[in-house]
Legacy VTK file of the C-alpha trace (Angstrom):
# vtk DataFile Version 3.0
C-alpha trace
ASCII
DATASET POLYDATA
POINTS 319 float
0.000 0.000 0.000
0.993 3.646 -0.336
2.363 5.455 2.710
4.287 8.555 3.724
7.143 7.288 5.885
10.710 7.782 7.083
13.328 5.058 7.372
15.152 6.778 10.226
14.701 9.774 12.510
15.226 13.125 10.768
15.012 11.575 7.298
12.764 13.334 4.795
9.226 11.888 4.704
8.567 10.291 1.313
5.899 8.367 -0.562
6.773 4.657 -0.371
5.180 1.236 -0.753
4.799 -0.811 2.448
2.951 -4.072 3.211
-0.736 -3.815 4.006
-1.131 -4.433 7.780
-3.127 -7.371 9.141
-5.308 -6.755 12.218
-4.334 -8.612 15.378
-6.850 -9.913 17.903
-8.951 -7.041 19.202
-7.991 -4.737 16.331
-9.784 -3.352 13.305
-8.248 -2.494 9.975
-9.474 0.782 8.532
-9.358 1.730 4.887
-8.309 5.343 5.299
-10.282 7.944 3.362
-8.873 11.054 5.025
-6.012 11.820 7.391
-5.174 15.159 8.965
-1.877 16.825 9.716
-0.664 17.705 13.209
2.694 19.154 14.312
3.075 15.890 16.253
3.500 14.129 12.908
6.751 15.796 11.867
7.959 16.097 15.460
7.807 12.332 16.019
9.410 11.689 12.623
12.308 13.810 13.855
12.595 11.704 17.019
10.843 13.865 19.603
9.661 10.756 21.494
12.741 8.594 20.926
13.402 6.532 24.056
10.028 7.425 25.583
7.563 5.232 23.665
7.843 2.302 21.219
8.573 3.082 17.554
8.424 0.967 14.394
10.255 1.542 11.100
9.613 2.395 8.411
7.825 5.008 10.489
4.536 5.825 8.780
3.610 9.397 9.655
0.303 10.594 11.092
-2.233 9.726 13.779
-5.618 11.205 12.825
-7.879 9.428 10.345
-11.376 8.747 9.063
-12.431 5.801 6.922
-14.257 2.480 6.873
-13.545 -0.744 8.731
-12.549 -3.333 6.129
-11.323 -6.201 8.344
-11.792 -7.346 11.942
-9.143 -9.151 13.978
-9.912 -12.171 16.145
-11.913 -12.042 19.360
-14.838 -9.882 20.405
-15.058 -6.501 18.733
-17.398 -3.527 19.018
-17.071 -2.681 15.309
-18.256 -4.357 12.121
-16.923 -4.405 8.571
-18.258 -1.354 6.744
-18.533 0.885 9.813
-17.605 4.522 9.189
-15.074 5.368 11.884
-12.588 8.043 12.864
-9.999 8.458 15.555
-6.382 8.627 16.569
-4.006 5.742 15.836
-1.029 4.470 17.814
0.971 3.504 19.732
3.471 2.479 18.547
4.751 5.599 16.816
5.096 4.649 13.165
1.835 2.723 12.812
0.549 5.879 11.208
-2.324 7.131 9.085
-0.750 8.777 6.043
-1.419 5.511 4.233
-4.145 3.446 2.617
-4.816 1.154 5.610
-4.197 1.355 9.346
-4.816 -1.151 12.157
-6.183 0.218 15.419
-7.110 -1.519 18.711
-10.881 -1.476 19.083
-10.535 -0.029 22.600
-8.332 2.860 21.428
-9.465 6.398 20.560
-11.659 5.263 17.671
-15.411 5.634 17.320
-18.233 5.784 14.791
-18.685 8.864 12.621
-22.058 10.280 13.706
-24.810 11.038 11.240
-24.394 14.523 9.806
-20.620 14.763 10.282
-18.545 14.950 7.107
-15.655 12.480 7.061
-13.206 15.314 6.316
-14.220 17.087 9.503
-14.084 13.807 11.420
-10.495 13.255 10.279
-9.525 16.780 11.328
-11.099 16.523 14.775
-9.336 13.896 16.955
-6.016 15.407 18.051
-7.081 19.053 17.828
-10.431 18.577 19.520
-9.265 16.264 22.297
-6.232 18.447 23.030
-8.386 21.576 23.230
-10.876 19.957 25.607
-8.166 18.538 27.860
-6.167 21.781 27.887
-9.270 23.573 29.122
-9.684 21.011 31.916
-5.984 21.084 32.819
-6.032 24.862 33.099
-9.049 24.571 35.450
-10.975 27.311 33.664
-14.616 27.402 34.667
-15.754 30.840 33.491
-14.968 34.565 33.642
-11.204 33.962 33.627
-8.845 35.108 30.868
-6.935 32.733 28.579
-4.113 33.704 26.231
-3.674 31.283 23.323
-0.388 31.446 21.416
-0.882 29.892 17.981
-4.640 30.281 18.173
-5.298 30.063 14.427
-4.357 26.373 14.087
-6.543 23.361 14.716
-6.035 23.115 18.485
-6.252 26.865 18.957
-9.434 27.202 16.906
-11.148 24.442 18.895
-9.836 25.757 22.211
-11.111 29.254 21.456
-14.629 27.931 20.884
-14.691 25.586 23.875
-13.343 28.288 26.185
-15.835 30.860 24.923
-18.640 28.380 25.610
-17.551 28.487 29.273
-17.525 32.299 29.360
-13.737 32.378 29.413
-12.290 35.568 27.909
-9.982 34.418 25.101
-7.063 36.523 23.884
-5.910 34.991 20.603
-2.330 35.607 19.471
-2.280 35.247 15.678
-0.917 36.824 12.534
-2.779 39.954 11.526
-4.929 38.557 8.732
-6.372 35.894 11.068
-7.771 38.336 13.614
-11.232 38.593 12.074
-11.659 34.812 11.849
-10.637 34.335 15.473
-13.214 36.903 16.499
-15.874 34.890 14.677
-14.809 31.802 16.661
-15.295 33.605 19.958
-12.049 35.392 20.806
-12.767 38.465 22.926
-9.522 40.099 21.785
-6.709 39.372 19.367
-3.068 40.429 19.256
-0.973 40.533 16.098
2.197 38.484 16.539
3.832 40.267 13.592
3.780 43.669 15.328
6.400 43.678 18.049
6.744 41.485 21.148
3.568 39.525 21.801
3.830 40.009 25.568
3.736 43.803 25.166
0.603 43.564 23.014
-1.051 41.294 25.582
-0.287 43.723 28.419
-1.953 46.489 26.431
-5.119 44.378 26.264
-4.882 42.899 29.793
-2.856 45.305 31.947
-3.614 43.291 35.102
-2.313 40.062 33.559
-4.042 36.896 32.420
-5.233 33.861 34.351
-3.911 31.168 32.030
-1.607 30.731 29.050
-1.899 27.962 26.458
1.249 28.163 24.328
0.840 25.850 21.357
3.931 26.883 19.408
6.943 28.008 21.472
9.717 25.440 21.099
12.179 26.865 23.641
11.902 27.624 27.375
12.938 31.216 26.667
10.156 31.881 24.163
7.643 30.212 26.460
8.826 32.258 29.455
8.373 35.489 27.497
4.708 34.654 26.950
4.303 33.388 30.527
5.458 36.780 31.811
1.907 37.986 31.114
0.366 35.503 33.592
-0.609 36.920 36.973
0.472 35.219 40.246
-1.662 32.159 40.932
-2.144 31.536 37.234
-1.157 28.674 34.948
1.239 28.605 31.994
0.779 25.529 29.810
3.001 24.328 26.968
2.170 21.696 24.369
5.834 21.550 23.294
7.305 20.228 26.559
9.271 23.384 27.425
7.485 24.544 30.592
9.658 22.501 32.962
12.816 24.311 31.862
11.364 27.818 31.747
12.030 30.628 34.222
8.471 31.525 35.172
7.204 34.452 37.245
6.797 33.806 40.951
3.464 32.198 41.709
2.878 30.958 38.154
2.573 27.187 37.733
4.074 25.675 34.592
2.495 22.610 32.975
3.793 20.432 30.155
0.582 19.145 28.592
0.233 15.542 27.410
-2.772 14.329 25.467
-4.779 11.389 26.833
-6.829 10.122 23.859
-10.096 8.338 24.595
-13.195 7.395 22.569
-15.719 8.868 25.013
-14.315 12.361 24.531
-14.259 11.775 20.771
-17.989 11.006 20.837
-18.738 14.235 22.712
-16.661 16.355 20.344
-18.078 14.661 17.254
-21.618 15.335 18.425
-20.766 19.010 18.838
-19.207 19.146 15.386
-22.167 17.351 13.787
-24.563 19.838 15.389
-22.479 22.802 14.234
-21.671 23.875 17.784
-17.961 23.144 17.279
-16.436 24.327 14.011
-13.297 22.579 12.786
-11.734 24.898 10.198
-10.055 23.176 7.258
-7.356 25.213 5.558
-6.476 22.947 2.636
-7.055 19.447 1.232
-4.159 17.656 -0.451
-3.528 14.277 -2.095
-1.259 11.850 -0.263
1.758 12.504 -2.488
1.813 16.172 -1.437
1.885 15.416 2.293
5.711 15.773 2.596
5.521 19.373 1.373
2.645 20.061 3.767
4.745 18.759 6.671
7.568 21.115 5.656
5.201 24.090 5.619
3.783 23.172 9.008
7.269 23.296 10.530
7.399 27.033 9.860
4.238 27.714 11.888
1.347 29.963 10.990
-1.236 27.215 10.479
-4.700 28.475 9.558
-6.899 25.552 10.460
-6.335 21.934 9.548
-4.636 20.321 6.571
-6.566 17.264 5.386
-4.892 14.541 3.318
-7.223 12.858 0.843
-6.835 9.122 0.184
-10.294 8.086 -1.005
-11.035 7.563 -4.704
-7.424 6.614 -5.370
-6.185 3.216 -6.478
-5.647 0.829 -3.558
-3.286 -2.074 -3.212
LINES 1 320
319 0 1 2 3 4 5 6 7 8 9 10 11 12 13 14 15 16 17 18 19 20 21 22 23 24 25 26 27 28 29 30 31 32 33 34 35 36 37 38 39 40 41 42 43 44 45 46 47 48 49 50 51 52 53 54 55 56 57 58 59 60 61 62 63 64 65 66 67 68 69 70 71 72 73 74 75 76 77 78 79 80 81 82 83 84 85 86 87 88 89 90 91 92 93 94 95 96 97 98 99 100 101 102 103 104 105 106 107 108 109 110 111 112 113 114 115 116 117 118 119 120 121 122 123 124 125 126 127 128 129 130 131 132 133 134 135 136 137 138 139 140 141 142 143 144 145 146 147 148 149 150 151 152 153 154 155 156 157 158 159 160 161 162 163 164 165 166 167 168 169 170 171 172 173 174 175 176 177 178 179 180 181 182 183 184 185 186 187 188 189 190 191 192 193 194 195 196 197 198 199 200 201 202 203 204 205 206 207 208 209 210 211 212 213 214 215 216 217 218 219 220 221 222 223 224 225 226 227 228 229 230 231 232 233 234 235 236 237 238 239 240 241 242 243 244 245 246 247 248 249 250 251 252 253 254 255 256 257 258 259 260 261 262 263 264 265 266 267 268 269 270 271 272 273 274 275 276 277 278 279 280 281 282 283 284 285 286 287 288 289 290 291 292 293 294 295 296 297 298 299 300 301 302 303 304 305 306 307 308 309 310 311 312 313 314 315 316 317 318
């Protein structure tokens, strides 16, 4: 089957042919129709989790998917052949979704696509939606607090903005200038333009008394994270999705958190219902064929995502 994979850490992802996987007991094999891109995809291909979790090579990139069950492994199973499903694959890292078929344990973060939800949206939802919901819980935001989101225009940030607004949290979205209007439509109370001087200075102009919580989705160094965390008032929380909070020099009284996603199918069902009803909007920036995924990964490395990139596999020849 076709796949986007690397043969070693830090190698360039490329379109290759790999054997079609066979489902083990308790697994389902899904014929992938759509996958979606997350920064996690290129980060793990570069070895960000080396030594922390199991990996397999060639390392097929990707975790999010939507498609149809085409084979069931042995034993009891809650799915049937032909079911429309979506979810998040792995572990191990390398049993990815930028490919024609993926095998997933039936008790993993996989569930049925609800009626009324487009498969493209379903594929774009798992990592971004679950991360947004769990970030909101981790930050212990219940309403009337302020939340600064760095990298708000991407998939996680767009979902987080909406979920926070639904709890009456005041969202300050840090984005590039041309994204400010869209973030306002998603529920941001204020936006700051990251292209016009230091972001922290712009945030202080909007919130002179400081913010209650920071969700930094992009900063890859403790120093960059600390600069954003300087806007958090004492007693607040500064959360990083890039694992740099532990090494950052934070203001006194500010608690740093390195966020880790905990995928589960129950949360997927809740998010999918919201998306199907139109309560949660999952913005899609671009749709690409599988062979263009390596270039999309390169672009994502530079930041500035504007919603989700969806990789289209349906209606192509399968092997």
